[in-house]
C-alpha positions in Angstrom: -15.7 -1.3 2.4 -19.0 0.2 1.6 -21.1 2.8 3.2 -23.4 5.7 2.5 -23.1 9.3 1.3 -25.5 11.3 3.4 -26.7 14.6 2.0 -27.9 17.6 3.9 -31.5 16.3 3.5 -30.4 13.0 4.9 -30.8 11.0 1.6 -28.5 8.0 1.6 -26.7 6.7 -1.5 -24.2 3.9 -1.6 -20.5 4.6 -1.9 -17.2 2.7 -1.8 -14.3 3.4 0.5 -11.2 2.8 -1.7 -7.7 1.9 -0.5 -5.1 4.7 -0.9 -2.7 2.9 -3.3 0.1 4.6 -5.1 2.8 3.5 -7.6 6.2 4.3 -6.2 9.8 3.6 -7.1 12.1 2.4 -4.3 15.9 1.8 -4.4 16.9 -1.8 -3.5 20.3 -2.0 -2.0 20.6 -5.7 -2.5 19.7 -5.6 -6.2 21.3 -2.2 -6.9 18.2 -1.1 -8.9 14.9 0.7 -8.6 11.9 -1.4 -7.9 8.4 -0.2 -8.7 5.7 -1.2 -6.2 2.0 -0.4 -5.7 1.8 0.4 -2.0 -0.4 2.3 0.4 0.7 5.5 2.1 1.2 3.6 5.4 3.3 1.1 3.5 5.5 3.9 2.1 6.1 5.2 5.7 7.0 1.7 6.8 9.5 1.2 3.9 11.1 4.6 4.7 11.4 3.7 8.3 12.7 0.1 8.0 14.1 -0.1 4.5 12.9 -1.8 1.4 14.8 -5.1 1.8 13.7 -5.6 5.4 10.0 -4.9 4.5 10.1 -7.4 1.6 11.8 -10.0 3.8 9.1 -9.5 6.5 6.3 -9.7 3.9 7.7 -12.9 2.5 7.8 -14.5 5.9 4.2 -13.6 6.5 3.1 -14.9 3.1 2.0 -11.6 1.6 4.6 -11.5 -1.2 5.9 -14.0 -3.7 9.1 -12.9 -5.6 9.2 -14.3 -9.2 
């Protein structure tokens, strides 16, 4: 997304709204190893709530993830 920075004098300059992505290691019960993923903070909360394997399975069904 793009938008404007607005100063006190109301000058507008272009800016970018970046996604809040983090690199995070998660333990995979099915593979018995750590998996490093680049996920958003909302994704981290979702994985903590539902579990890594359930989230990966759900993402594959929706077509967001391809496992190589």
